C-alpha positions, 0 to 999 in steps of 0.5 A, spaced: 500 500 500 505 504 501 509 508 496 516 508 498 518 515 496 526 515 496 529 508 495 536 511 495 535 513 503 538 508 508 533 503 511 536 506 518 533 513 517 531 516 524 524 518 522 519 516 518 514 521 516 507 517 513 503 522 509 496 520 506 493 524 500 487 523 496 491 525 490 491 519 485 498 515 484 502 518 478 498 525 478 502 531 478 501 532 486 504 525 488 510 527 483 512 533 486 511 530 493 515 525 491 521 530 489 519 533 496 521 527 500 527 526 496 529 533 498 527 532 505 532 526 505 538 529 502 537 535 506 537 531 513 543 527 510 538 521 510 535 522 517 528 523 515 524 519 510 517 520 507 512 515 505 506 517 501 500 513 501 496 516 495 489 515 492 485 515 498 489 508 500 489 510 507 481 513 507 478 520 506 481 526 509 477 525 515 480 518 516 487 521 515 486 526 520 484 521 525 490 517 523 494 523 524 492 524 531 493 517 533 500 516 530 498 512 524 500 518 520 504 523 521 502 528 515 497 529 510 496 533 503 489 535 504 484 540 502 481 546 506 475 541 506 479 536 510 482 542 515 475 544 516 474 538 520 479 540 525 477 548 525 471 549 521 473 556 519 477 553 514 471 553 510 471 561 509 476 560 503 471 556 499 464 558 500 460 558 494 460 563 489 464 568 494 470 569 489 470 570 482 477 570 480 484 567 483 486 574 484 481 576 489 481 569 492 489 570 493 488 577 496 483 574 501 487 568 503 493 572 504 490 575 510 486 569 512 491 563 512 495 566 518 489 566 522 487 559 520 495 557 521 494 559 528 488 556 529 490 549 527 497 550 531 493 551 537 489 544 535 496 540 534 497 541 527 502 544 523 501 547 516 508 546 512 505 550 506 499 552 502 497 551 495 491 550 490 487 544 488 483 549 483 476 551 482 470 546 484 465 544 479 459 540 479 459 533 475 453 530 473 450 524 470 445 528 466 446 535 464 445 540 469 444 547 469 440 550 474 439 549 481 432 546 480 436 541 475 440 539 481 434 539 486 432 532 482 439 529 483 442 525 488 448 529 490 455 526 493 457 529 499 462 528 504 459 523 510 463 527 515 461 534 513 454 534 517 453 542 517 455 542 509 450 537 508 444 540 513 445 547 509 445 543 502 438 540 505 436 547 507 437 550 500 432 544 497 438 539 494 438 532 496 445 530 499 447 523 500 453 522 505 458 518 502 466 517 503 471 519 497 473 512 497 466 509 496 464 514 490 465 510 484 461 504 487 456 509 489 455 512 481 455 505 479 450 503 483 445 509 482 446 511 489 449 518 487 448 521 480 452 528 482 458 531 485 462 537 486 470 537 485 476 540 482 477 538 475 484 535 477 481 530 482 475 528 477 480 526 472 485 523 476 480 519 480 476 517 473 469 518 476 468 523 470 467 517 466 461 515 470 458 523 471 460 525 464 457 532 464 461 538 467 457 544 469 461 550 466 460 554 473 466 556 478 462 554 484 468 555 489 476 555 489 479 549 493 485 550 497 490 545 499 495 544 505 501 539 507 500 539 514 503 535 520 501 533 527 505 536 532 507 529 535 511 527 528 513 535 528 516 534 535 520 528 533 525 533 528 530 537 531 529 545 530 535 544 524 531 539 520 524 543 521 527 549 518 530 545 512 523 541 511 519 548 511 523 551 506 523 545 502 516 544 503 514 551 501 518 551 495 514 544 493 507 548 495 509 554 490 511 549 485 504 545 486 500 552 485 503 553 478 503 546 476 496 545 478 493 551 474 496 549 468 494 542 469 487 544 470 486 546 463 490 539 461 486 535 465 479 538 462 482 538 455 483 530 456 477 529 459 473 532 453 477 528 448 474 522 452 467 524 452 466 529 458 461 534 456 461 541 458 454 544 460 454 552 458 451 556 463 447 563 461 448 569 465 441 569 468 442 561 470 448 563 474 445 569 477 440 564 480 446 560 483 448 566 486 442 568 489 441 560 492 448 561 495 447 568 498 441 566 501 445 561 505 450 565 507 447 567 513 446 560 515 454 559 513 456 565 517 452 562 524 453 555 523 459 553 518 464 558 520 464 564 525 461 570 524 467 574 525 471 570 519 465 570 515 465 578 515 472 579 515 473 574 508 467 578 505 470 585 507 476 583 504 473 581 498 469 587 497 475 591 498 479 588 493 473 589 488 472 596 489 479 597 488 
């Protein structure tokens, strides 16, 4: 199940960091993490080894967090959706229809990410780097344009995101709790017929072959992070921590660049293999925005916190006004 990332490292490495991710094996994410692990080993003279468990082989993001807490994993490359299980305020950077471009999202998260880092550290998790996972889109079995279309579908939703599920239900949709590793089976059996995900994950996991329509509307941006639990982090010397932080932040910057390029390559590849891009008019897009904005008060009170919601919206509005 494990993929040894740096076979050149000696077997007697003092510290082994086991890292889980849902990023598919062979994806650009995994390849960059491989190189990061090799650089960790080189910088620490073979004292730190990284093992990676790709493709959700150790469970979905919620399961990875649990395994970090009990020491079965020391690290994970996960999304803000996963981090929200540690601190719900992580949802603040992925609220639906809140952002229109990477530029305004980057402006907001420059101020919000340090807050999230401090909150996560207080709960025992160290953020080594932030990166991007891309825009989230809806993927459906039959063409879906409007909120009314989605209301007639069974929408896959993470079984651990109970508050998100409640908001989807309140908005008139039909979310079905399911784990990431069970989604493909769910599509095949008819348990679910719609989901939302970044383009790269849709291609890497191959589930777009089951839900072969993508609604051409940016639902929300999704941030990623490489995090370690403090138990694993504290096994390292201060010198090792400094070197690994520098290497991991470099990998994070590389992931941001490669991800935006890979988004288009993945989209091109999927359309060649049968994915249909479903156009959305400005009028229908306005319907979606109205649905999202109607739900904002519930998100503000029950999903994140009023303070962080208001701060995100204020920063976004200031950027747009500027």
